[in-house]
Phi, psi and omega in degrees: 000120179247130181253166175299328179296322180296315180296316179299314183297314181296312182294315181296318181297315180298308184295317180296322180295316179297317181292312180298327179299320180294334180270316188286321184297312175299325179295316179297324177294316181296325179281356181060039177273067182266149180286136170263125186273139178305135178290333181264009179275179177305134187298329181289347176289345178299337177294342181270356180306130178094349176300132182306137177243187185065021179293348176301337177302330182299306183274346174298318177292313186296312184295316179298314180296319181292321180295318178294316179298318179296319179296319178295320177294322180296312180290326179292334181279357176108003178295122188243020182259010177287127177216188183297327179292319177296316179298322179293319181294311184283298186281329173296320177294320178296316179299316178302314181298319179293324178293320175297320178297325178295319176300317177297322179297315179299317179299312179297319183298318178297318179298315184291313184292317183269359177054046176222157186286337182261129179256252175296145176281170186300320181293320179295315178300313183297319179300311179299317182295319179295318180296317179296315181298317179299318179296318180295313180296325179296320178295314180300317181290325181296322182270342180208089179300343179279003183293348180289345175275111189248138177274121179259122184309128178072356183239355179089193187265144177218130179274115182281344183061222182291341177293344180306318187291310177293322181295312180290329177297314178296320180299312183296308181298320180296316181293315181301316179289327177293318176298319179300318180294332182291338181278083183228341176224162187303124173078357186292304184295321178299317181292313180298316183290331174300311182293324177296318180291327174297319176303314181293328175298314180292317181297316181291328176295322180290322185287344175111177188294341181299332185254025180296332178295320177288331176298316181286329176294317178298321179295320178296319179295316180300314180298319180295321180294317179295317178299320181289331179296339174302330184247343188254348177293153183297131355278129187293137174269344180203148174255148179284336181068180175297334177307309183280320184293321179287328174296314179295324176300317178296324181290318180292328174296313181300322180293316181293315180290329181292337178250014176061036177227062186302317185282356177295343180295334178291337178265298181298324180261034184304317181296319176305312183294321180296322178298314181292317180298323180297324178292316180298313181295323179297314180297314180297319181296318179294318182288321186269326185247346184072015181227152176280142175275324179242158177301322176196147176242156000300169194295337177297330177288332176300313179292323180295317179293340177276001176103001180280133180289160184298316180297323180292321178296316179300317179297313181298313181293329177292319178298316178300318180297318179298316180297314180292327176292326176295320176295318178298324180296325177297329178285335181277328185311314180296345183264007184309130182277000000 
């Protein structure tokens, strides 16, 4: 089911992102908000030193404005299923994503001002992320105490009870950080998140009119990602920074929680999880075996260090994402509304 709101959200997000990009990128250059490249990263990435970062601000504005415009168009067209639960899913999810984006912005700002690759330390980031996650889960539970009953793909529903909060807390923080890790080469995160958002567009259409609000949010994310690729595809004219990657992490979480399929992120967001898992395995391998498991982690750098070009990696990871989203779709089919 496609609504006028979905079309409005996708088109508005795309156009606004392209327009804002033309304004923001020169501004970021004038402010000297250039990226500092990791010293332990691929040596050829040093050529990217000084490329404007914090470009996530471009689509943060666009996606939010497009989602609100789409929601207004949706309600104006006669959709009458908006209630407090819907508002919590859509706007609560947006607020959560913006707060994660704010943490990323602070991190990026410290990097830019102090001209170093490390911004907030790990403990500071984790504290902010836990507080944001706790607030989001509290809102969801306040409007729907039954949210503790979670649908597990291919296995049916299981009520987690009080375990819902720590389990979902770990899931949210883990996914947001995994999405952040995926942003390592030109166009990768934008491309992966585009396909993930397309999956959510299709899934919400299948699930019925109750989830039209999430359908338009997914459309806004898809439009914003495509618009940003105009500037972020290799060779990138701007990087999204932690500002954008943490914002996108919050959005994919909001989409999964908004359709009551939290664990679907392990399938549709397989690449995010693989990126994070590769870092964990690399650390364990070095500590336990004294050897690296990968040439470099996250895993996209492993392929890069093996001689694979950035565009080829983006293509390969996109294909994997499409396949995993197709598998995720099979898990959604039995739930068709």
